C-alpha positions as CSV (number, residue, x, y, z in Angstrom):
1,M,17.2,2.9,-0.4
2,I,16.3,1.1,2.4
3,L,16.4,-2.7,2.1
4,C,14.1,-4.8,3.9
5,P,15.6,-7.3,6.0
6,T,12.7,-9.7,5.8
7,C,12.1,-10.0,1.8
8,Q,15.4,-7.9,0.3
9,H,12.8,-5.4,-1.5
10,Q,14.5,-2.1,-1.9
11,N,12.3,0.9,-0.5
12,I,12.4,4.3,-0.6
13,P,13.9,6.3,1.8
14,G,11.5,7.4,4.8
15,S,9.7,4.7,4.3
16,L,8.7,2.9,8.2
17,F,7.3,-0.4,6.6
18,C,8.5,-2.7,3.7
19,S,6.0,-2.1,0.5
20,E,6.5,-5.6,-0.8
21,C,5.8,-7.7,2.3
22,G,5.1,-5.0,4.9
23,S,7.6,-5.7,7.7
24,R,9.1,-2.6,9.4
25,L,11.9,-1.4,8.5
26,V,13.0,0.7,11.5
27,S,12.9,0.0,15.1
28,Q,11.0,2.5,17.8
29,A,14.4,3.7,19.1
30,E,15.2,4.9,15.4
31,L,12.0,6.6,14.6
32,N,12.8,10.5,14.7
33,T,11.2,12.7,12.1
34,Q,14.2,14.5,10.0
35,S,14.3,16.7,6.3
36,I,14.8,14.1,3.9
37,K,16.6,15.5,0.7
38,R,15.3,13.9,-2.4
39,T,17.7,13.5,-5.5
40,P,16.3,12.4,-8.9
41,S,17.0,9.3,-8.3
42,D,15.2,8.9,-5.4
43,M,11.9,9.3,-6.9
44,L,9.8,6.2,-8.9
45,A,9.7,5.6,-12.4
46,T,6.5,4.1,-12.7
47,E,3.5,4.6,-15.3
48,L,0.6,5.4,-14.0
49,P,-2.8,3.9,-15.2
50,P,-5.0,6.2,-17.5
51,P,-7.3,8.0,-15.7
52,R,-10.7,6.3,-15.2
53,S,-14.0,8.2,-15.5
54,V,-14.7,9.3,-11.9
55,P,-18.4,9.1,-11.2
56,P,-20.6,12.9,-10.2
57,V,-20.0,13.8,-6.5
58,V,-23.4,13.2,-4.5
59,P,-24.8,16.4,-2.9
60,P,-25.1,15.3,1.3
61,E,-29.2,16.1,1.1
62,E,-29.7,13.8,-2.1
63,S,-27.6,10.9,-0.4
64,D,-29.1,8.2,2.3
65,T,-25.7,6.7,2.3
66,V,-23.8,6.5,5.1
67,I,-19.9,5.2,5.5
68,S,-18.6,4.0,8.4
69,L,-14.9,2.4,9.5
70,L,-14.4,-0.3,11.4
71,I,-11.0,-0.3,13.4
72,V,-10.3,-3.9,12.7
73,E,-8.0,-4.3,15.6
74,T,-10.0,-2.6,18.0
75,G,-13.6,-2.9,16.8
76,Q,-14.5,0.7,17.0
77,V,-17.1,1.9,14.3
78,L,-16.3,5.5,13.4
79,H,-19.6,7.2,11.5
80,L,-18.6,9.3,8.4
81,A,-22.0,11.5,8.2
82,G,-22.5,15.2,6.8
83,R,-20.1,15.8,4.0
84,N,-19.5,13.3,1.0
85,E,-15.7,13.2,1.0
86,F,-12.7,13.1,3.9
87,T,-9.5,13.2,4.3
88,I,-8.2,10.3,6.8
89,G,-4.8,10.4,9.0
90,R,-3.3,11.7,11.7
91,V,-3.2,14.6,13.8
92,S,0.4,15.8,14.8
93,E,1.3,18.6,16.8
94,G,1.9,21.6,14.8
95,Q,0.5,20.5,11.6
96,P,-0.7,22.7,9.3
97,I,-3.9,21.0,7.6
98,L,-5.7,18.5,9.7
99,P,-7.2,15.6,8.4
100,D,-11.6,15.4,8.8
101,I,-10.8,11.9,10.2
102,D,-7.9,11.7,13.3
103,L,-6.4,8.2,13.8
104,A,-3.6,8.8,15.8
105,P,-5.7,7.5,19.1
106,Y,-5.4,4.3,17.0
107,N,-1.8,4.1,17.3
108,A,-1.3,5.0,13.7
109,F,2.0,6.6,14.1
110,N,3.3,3.5,15.0
111,L,1.1,1.2,12.3
112,G,2.6,4.0,9.7
113,V,-0.4,6.2,8.8
114,S,0.6,9.6,6.9
115,R,-0.7,12.6,8.3
116,L,-2.8,12.8,5.2
117,H,-2.9,9.7,4.0
118,V,-6.1,8.8,1.6
119,S,-9.6,10.0,1.2
120,M,-12.9,8.8,0.5
121,K,-15.5,10.3,-1.6
122,L,-19.1,9.0,-1.6
123,T,-20.3,9.2,-5.3
124,R,-23.6,8.4,-7.0
125,T,-22.3,5.0,-7.7
126,G,-20.5,4.1,-4.7
127,V,-17.5,5.2,-2.5
128,I,-14.1,5.9,-4.0
129,V,-10.8,5.7,-2.3
130,T,-7.3,7.4,-3.0
131,D,-4.1,7.4,-1.5
132,L,-2.8,11.1,-1.0
133,G,0.7,10.2,-1.6
134,S,1.1,8.4,1.6
135,S,5.1,7.6,3.2
136,N,3.7,3.9,3.7
137,G,0.9,3.0,1.1
138,T,-2.5,2.0,1.1
139,R,-3.5,-1.2,0.2
140,V,-7.1,-2.4,-0.6
141,N,-7.9,-6.2,0.0
142,G,-4.2,-6.9,0.1
143,Q,-3.4,-5.0,-3.4
144,K,-1.7,-1.8,-2.9
145,I,-3.0,1.2,-5.0
146,V,-1.4,3.6,-6.8
147,P,-1.1,7.5,-5.1
148,H,-3.6,9.9,-6.4
149,V,-5.4,7.6,-8.8
150,E,-9.3,6.9,-7.3
151,Y,-10.2,3.6,-6.7
152,P,-13.6,1.9,-6.3
153,I,-14.3,0.2,-2.9
154,N,-17.2,-1.8,-1.8
155,H,-18.8,-2.7,1.2
156,G,-16.9,-5.1,3.4
157,D,-13.6,-3.9,1.3
158,T,-9.9,-3.9,3.7
159,V,-8.4,-0.7,3.4
160,A,-5.1,-0.9,5.4
161,I,-3.3,2.6,5.3
162,G,-0.2,2.1,6.3
163,K,-0.3,-1.2,8.7
164,L,-3.6,-0.1,10.2
165,K,-6.2,-2.5,8.8
166,I,-9.8,-0.6,8.1
167,K,-12.8,-2.6,7.1
168,I,-15.9,-0.3,5.2
169,L,-19.2,-0.4,6.2
170,I,-21.3,1.3,3.5
171,H,-25.0,1.3,4.5
172,R,-28.0,2.3,2.2
């Protein structure tokens, strides 16, 4: 376990930021990729919430809803169009599966964005975000979400992917 120097919270091995307070756990000089062997004691024992009924996905030709992502730090807007489900993360050299939306140009590595961090899906009733088991977690309006569980998001919500903050803009 990695102990946070700020709040003393114990974090899982490999974390770059504290899952409790968001403080950086390693210095820039220590950031290099390595293989971590997992043991049963490394796994978190958490109960997942009961599965929720998920609204059906909207075929692109039936939807007039457009999702845009506002990168809070730079003010740049990324428009998501042509599909109803997107993976978001960062591209890394030699990566076999690429995200649909690459956040690497926005300092994603240093901000703790995983290669495949979250997915966003357009449904008949709105937009759903799912953390894809990222190393540094995802927060919706400051609340940490459970990996692999779908959460509805609304226009104006802030989604923190690692430490990279994105405001969700939904245009109908």
